[in-house]
DRENGUDREN-49952 format. One record per residue (C-alpha): x, y, z. Coordinates in Angstrom, 2 decimals. Each point is the difference from the previous one (the first is absolute). Layout:
BEGIN
((X, Y, Z))
...
//
This chain:
BEGIN
((116.88, 41.00, 106.78))
((0.91, 3.14, -1.91))
((0.11, 3.28, 1.89))
((-3.23, 1.91, 0.18))
((0.06, 3.43, -1.50))
((-2.47, 2.72, -0.83))
((-0.30, -0.93, -3.69))
((-0.97, -3.58, 0.83))
((-2.62, 1.17, 2.50))
((-1.47, 2.49, -2.49))
((-0.21, -2.70, -2.68))
((-1.71, -2.37, 2.46))
((-2.59, 2.66, 0.81))
((-0.59, 0.73, -3.70))
((-0.45, -3.72, -0.72))
((-2.39, -0.36, 2.93))
((-2.07, 2.95, -1.25))
((-0.07, -1.48, -3.52))
((-1.07, -3.37, 1.39))
((-2.76, 1.65, 2.04))
((-1.17, 1.82, -3.13))
((-0.14, -3.33, -1.85))
((-1.87, -1.51, 2.95))
((-2.52, 2.84, -0.17))
((-0.49, -0.62, -3.73))
((-0.41, -3.73, 0.63))
((-2.51, 0.74, 2.76))
((-1.99, 2.29, -2.32))
((0.03, -2.56, -2.82))
((-0.58, -3.31, 1.78))
((-0.42, 0.76, 3.69))
((1.93, -1.50, 2.89))
((0.60, -3.17, -2.01))
((2.06, 2.07, -2.46))
((2.09, 1.43, 2.84))
((0.67, -3.54, 1.23))
((0.99, -1.14, -3.50))
((2.34, 2.98, -0.38))
((1.58, -0.92, 3.34))
((0.49, -3.60, -1.12))
((1.53, 1.19, -3.28))
((2.48, 2.27, 1.80))
((0.75, -2.77, 2.50))
((0.65, -2.51, -2.80))
((2.36, 2.32, -1.86))
((1.90, 1.02, 3.15))
((0.44, -3.62, 1.08))
((1.20, -0.98, -3.46))
((2.55, 2.84, -0.06))
((1.21, -0.91, 3.48))
((0.42, -3.68, -0.89))
((1.80, 0.64, -3.28))
((2.51, 2.28, 1.70))
((0.85, 2.01, -3.13))
((1.28, -3.09, -1.78))
((-0.74, -0.96, -3.60))
((-3.40, -1.47, -0.69))
((-1.55, -1.54, -3.01))
((-2.50, -2.54, -1.26))
((2.45, -2.83, 0.67))
((1.16, 0.01, 3.59))
((2.58, -2.75, -0.54))
((2.65, -1.15, 2.46))
((2.64, 1.04, -2.55))
((-1.24, 3.60, 0.15))
((0.27, 0.09, 3.78))
((3.36, -1.79, 0.01))
((1.50, 2.47, -2.49))
((-1.33, 2.92, 2.04))
((1.53, -1.27, 3.24))
((3.24, -0.91, -1.78))
((0.34, 3.54, -1.33))
((-0.73, 1.40, 3.47))
((2.65, -2.12, 1.71))
((2.58, 0.87, -2.64))
((-0.34, 3.73, 0.60))
((2.06, 2.01, 2.46))
((-0.90, 1.04, 3.51))
((-0.97, 3.53, -1.04))
((-2.34, -1.30, -2.73))
((-1.65, -2.45, 2.40))
((-0.50, 2.76, 2.56))
((-1.47, 2.25, -2.67))
((-2.43, -2.71, -1.14))
((-0.95, -0.74, 3.62))
((-0.77, 3.68, 0.59))
((-2.09, 0.12, -3.18))
((-1.93, -3.11, 1.04))
((-0.51, 1.52, 3.45))
((-1.55, 3.09, -1.54))
((-2.30, -2.07, -2.21))
((-1.05, -2.24, 2.88))
((-0.63, 3.01, 2.24))
((-2.26, 1.60, -2.60))
((-1.74, -3.32, -0.66))
((-0.73, -0.45, 3.70))
((-1.51, 3.47, 0.17))
((-2.16, -0.84, -3.02))
((-0.96, -3.29, 1.67))
((-1.16, 1.95, 3.04))
((-2.10, 2.36, -2.14))
((-1.43, -2.83, -2.11))
((-0.84, -2.12, 3.01))
((-1.74, 2.85, 1.76))
((-2.03, 0.77, -3.13))
((-0.97, -3.66, -0.39))
((-1.05, -0.35, 3.64))
((-1.91, 3.27, -0.01))
((-1.63, -0.61, -3.38))
((-1.11, -3.57, 0.55))
((-0.81, 0.63, 3.66))
((-2.35, 2.86, -0.84))
((-1.38, -1.94, -2.98))
((-1.06, -2.87, 2.25))
((-1.20, 2.25, 2.83))
((-2.09, 2.25, -2.20))
//
């Protein structure tokens, strides 16, 4: 996991505020169902980013594409592999934070939709 610093924390707070503003707009437009849908959308995108791991994507997810990606990773030096691992760690860390925000919006939105 990459080291935590002030800039990363400030960006996380700004993203949370922006997501809450979008949730408010969704609540005003559609109600709690809109908040739940926004949470599912954020959850879907965060899970997809976490699963892809900053690797190439495309319409054809062929075994040759994955094999060439892993072949290029194993052929690189130790410093390059460490750099890519740190980059993937940063992406996964951010995606997990977004998964937490999206999941909480989905639970709150659909929970309040069904309760009210």
